[in-house]
N, C-alpha and C positions, 0 to 999 in steps of 0.2 A: 251686226250693225249696232251703232250707238246713236241714239237721238239726243241732241243737246238742245235744251230749251232755255233761252235767255229771257229773263222776266224783269219788269220794273213794276212792282205792286203799288197799289194806291196808298194814299195818305191816311185814309180813315180805316178803322178796324173792320167795319162792315165790308168795304170794298176789298180789303186784303183777304178776308174770309171767302168772299164770293169768287175772287180770282184764284185762290188756292184750291177751292173745290173743283174749278174747271181744270186747273193744271194737274191736280191729282188724277182726274179722269184721263187726261191725256197721257199721264205717266204709266197707266195700267196697260200699256201696249204689250202684246204678246210677241210681236215681230222684231223687237229691238230692246236693248238696254236703254235706260233713260237717265239723263243728268239734267237737273234743274239748277240754274245759277242766276244770280243777279241781285238787284237792290230790292230786298223784301220789305223795306221800310218798317221793320218790326224792331222796336227798341227793347222789347223784353228778351232776356237771354234764356227764358224758359222754353217750354215745349208747346207753345201755343200752336204753331204751324204743324208740328208733328201729330197733334190730335186730329187735325183736318185731313192730313195726308199720311195715314199710318203705313201705307205701302212704300213710303220713302224714308230713307235714313238721312237726317239732317246733321251735317257735320257741325261740331261745336263752333259757335260763332266767335269771330275774333274782330277786334276793333279795326274799322276801315274808314270811318267817317268822323269828322271831316279830315281830308287828306293831310292837311298841315299839322294837325294834332289829333290823331284818331282817338275817339272816345266811344263812339257808338258802333255796335256790330250789326249794321243794317244789311250788309252784303253777305250772302250766304250761298252755300252749295248743298244740294240734296241729291241723292242717287237711289236707284232702285236696288232690289235685292240681288240682281245679276252682277252688281259691281261691288268692289271692296275698295275703300279708301286706304291708301298706303301712307299718305301724308297730306297735309293741307295747311294753308296759311294765308298771309297777306303780303303782297309784294310792296315793300316800303322803300326800296332803293330809288334814289333819284334817277331820273326826273319824273317818276310816277306821280308825284304829288302835284305836278302842273298839268297833267293830262286831263284830270277831272277833279271834282270836289270829293270823290271817293277813291280810295286806293283799290287796286285790283285784287281779287281773291283768287286763289288757285288750289287745285287738288290733283294729286297723282292717283289715278284710279286703275284698277285691274279688273278684267272680266273674270268672274268665278264660275 
């Protein structure tokens, strides 16, 4: 089984850290592989979130916001060690830009 968690983290750094701590605990499940995806509201391209959730692998962020002219890599995908990312990216084909102010991110994952 694979558990997929969709998230929309808070706007302040403190809120994001608290939310990531809770999500990291949820991702430590023994009964399933875990994927965490969504709007992390983290402008840094560094490893801020990786330090909070070392049990998750965060795929390198790609620009997905704003949809019309993506500059920020706010939308991200992370996965547990039971999974391996084969590819990932941002779906930029039209009409994705009118569905939301964020472009959708995607990943091809394989159970290892």
